[in-house]
C-alpha positions in Angstrom: 136.1 163.8 -33.1 136.5 162.4 -29.7 139.7 160.6 -29.0 140.1 158.3 -26.0 142.2 159.2 -23.1 145.2 156.9 -22.5 144.1 154.3 -19.9 145.9 153.8 -16.7 147.9 150.6 -17.4 149.5 148.2 -15.0 149.7 150.2 -11.8 151.5 147.3 -10.2 154.3 147.4 -12.7 157.9 147.5 -11.2 159.7 150.8 -11.7 163.1 151.6 -13.1 165.1 154.8 -13.4 165.7 156.5 -16.8 169.4 157.1 -17.3 168.6 160.2 -19.4 166.4 162.1 -17.0 167.1 160.4 -13.7 163.3 160.0 -13.2 161.7 156.8 -12.1 159.0 155.3 -14.4 157.0 152.0 -14.6 158.9 149.5 -16.7 156.2 149.4 -19.4 157.0 153.1 -20.3 160.7 152.4 -20.6 163.1 150.7 -23.1 165.8 148.4 -21.8 169.3 148.3 -23.4 172.1 145.9 -22.9 175.7 145.6 -24.1 176.1 143.0 -26.9 179.0 140.5 -27.2 181.1 143.1 -29.1 180.2 145.9 -26.7 177.5 147.4 -28.9 174.4 148.9 -27.3 171.4 146.6 -28.1 167.7 147.5 -27.5 165.9 144.8 -25.5 162.4 145.6 -26.6 161.0 142.4 -24.9 163.0 142.9 -21.7 164.4 139.4 -21.9 168.1 139.6 -22.9 170.6 138.5 -20.2 173.1 140.7 -18.6 173.2 144.1 -17.0 170.7 146.5 -18.5 169.8 150.2 -18.4 166.5 151.9 -19.1 165.6 155.0 -21.1 162.1 156.5 -21.2 160.2 155.6 -24.4 160.8 159.1 -25.8 163.0 160.1 -28.7 164.4 163.1 -27.0 165.4 161.1 -23.9 167.1 158.5 -26.1 169.0 161.1 -28.1 170.1 162.7 -24.8 171.4 159.3 -23.5 173.3 158.9 -26.8 174.7 162.4 -27.0 175.8 162.5 -23.3 177.4 159.0 -23.5 175.2 157.8 -20.7 175.1 154.2 -21.9 178.7 153.5 -21.0 178.2 155.0 -17.6 175.1 153.0 -16.9 176.4 149.7 -18.3 179.8 150.3 -16.6 181.8 149.4 -19.7 182.9 151.0 -23.0 180.2 150.6 -25.6 179.6 151.5 -29.2 176.4 153.0 -30.4 175.1 152.5 -33.9 174.3 155.9 -35.6 170.8 154.7 -36.4 170.0 153.4 -32.9 166.9 155.6 -32.4 165.6 154.6 -35.8 166.2 150.9 -35.0 164.3 151.2 -31.7 161.4 152.8 -33.5 161.5 150.0 -36.2 161.5 147.2 -33.5 158.7 148.8 -31.6 156.6 149.2 -34.7 157.2 145.6 -35.6 156.2 144.6 -32.0 152.9 146.5 -32.3 152.1 145.1 -35.7 152.8 141.5 -34.4 150.5 142.0 -31.4 147.7 143.3 -33.6 148.2 140.4 -35.9 147.9 138.0 -32.9 144.7 139.8 -31.8 143.3 139.4 -35.3 144.0 135.7 -35.3 142.3 135.2 -32.0 139.2 137.1 -33.1 139.9 140.2 -31.0 140.6 142.6 -33.9 138.9 143.7 -37.1 139.8 145.9 -40.0 137.7 147.9 -42.5 135.4 150.8 -42.1 132.1 148.9 -42.0 133.4 146.2 -39.6 134.9 148.8 -37.3 131.8 150.9 -37.4 129.7 147.8 -36.5 131.9 147.0 -33.5 131.7 150.6 -32.3 127.9 150.7 -32.6 127.6 147.4 -30.7 130.2 148.7 -28.1 132.4 145.7 -28.8 135.4 147.8 -29.6 137.8 148.9 -26.9 140.5 150.5 -29.0 140.1 152.4 -32.3 143.2 152.3 -34.6 143.5 154.5 -37.7 146.3 154.9 -40.1 148.4 158.1 -39.7 148.3 158.6 -43.5 144.6 158.0 -43.9 142.2 160.7 -45.0 141.4 163.0 -42.1 137.8 163.4 -43.3 137.3 159.6 -43.5 138.9 159.1 -40.1 136.7 161.8 -38.5 133.6 159.6 -39.2 134.5 157.2 -36.4 134.9 158.0 -32.8 136.9 156.4 -30.0 134.9 154.2 -27.7 133.8 155.8 -24.5 136.6 155.3 -22.0 138.5 153.6 -24.8 141.9 154.2 -26.4 143.0 155.6 -29.7 146.1 154.6 -31.8 146.8 156.9 -34.7 150.5 156.7 -35.4 150.8 153.5 -37.5 150.9 153.8 -41.2 148.4 152.2 -43.6 151.1 149.8 -44.8 152.0 148.8 -41.2 148.3 148.1 -40.3 148.0 146.2 -43.6 150.8 143.9 -42.4 148.9 143.2 -39.2 145.8 142.1 -41.2 147.5 140.4 -44.1 146.4 143.1 -46.5 148.2 145.7 -48.6 146.9 148.6 -46.6 144.4 149.2 -43.8 143.0 152.6 -42.6 140.5 151.6 -39.9 140.9 148.8 -37.3 139.5 148.1 -33.8 140.4 145.9 -30.9 138.0 144.2 -28.5 138.1 144.3 -24.8 140.4 141.7 -23.2 142.8 139.6 -25.2 145.9 141.5 -26.3 144.2 144.9 -26.3 146.0 146.2 -23.2 149.4 145.0 -24.4 148.8 146.6 -27.8 148.0 149.9 -26.2 151.1 149.7 -24.0 153.4 149.0 -26.8 151.8 151.6 -29.0 152.4 154.2 -26.4 156.1 153.4 -26.4 156.1 153.6 -30.2 154.3 157.0 -29.9 157.1 158.4 -27.9 159.7 157.5 -30.5 157.6 158.4 -33.5 155.6 161.6 -32.5 158.4 163.9 -33.4 159.6 162.1 -36.6 156.3 161.6 -38.4 153.1 163.6 -38.7 150.9 160.9 -37.2 147.7 161.6 -35.4 149.0 162.1 -31.9 145.7 163.2 -30.3 144.6 161.6 -27.1 141.8 163.9 -26.1 139.2 163.1 -23.5 
């Protein structure tokens, strides 16, 4: 099955340095952290919290490196405490963000769920992004292909997709061009970096 290549997103995005690697990345590929009132490290998924912030690449290994090497205190220039489940909390918040954005796309008519509806959108070239549950049947998922020059998201669970569409579970979904599609792909890519090594989700982005 053909999987869409990740699209080039926001070339005009400002850049920030990852404290774990020292490399500079566009902000949409990073996660911002700030120090909370009690000196605890707080993930700022929406990049809106006040105060001095530091950035870590949206990658579990980078985040774990920043934690293990105590790089948050150095970057924030103050003593900080780090919750033992910080990486899991970042993943949870990112997943919730993706689910919320897909839900908004659904409400605006830019997303559909269900095999037949997704197949119809794909046949009419109305779909820009194909989304399939990581725990769905590989055989069933192989019957649908990513839109040409489109994107594929395959690391949300059926339960998570179900939340986005107000159902118990969803295996197949699609997003139309425009609307929130680009934002969903951006946020899903951040989630992918935190999730790829912790769950056996479909991580293929083949051309």
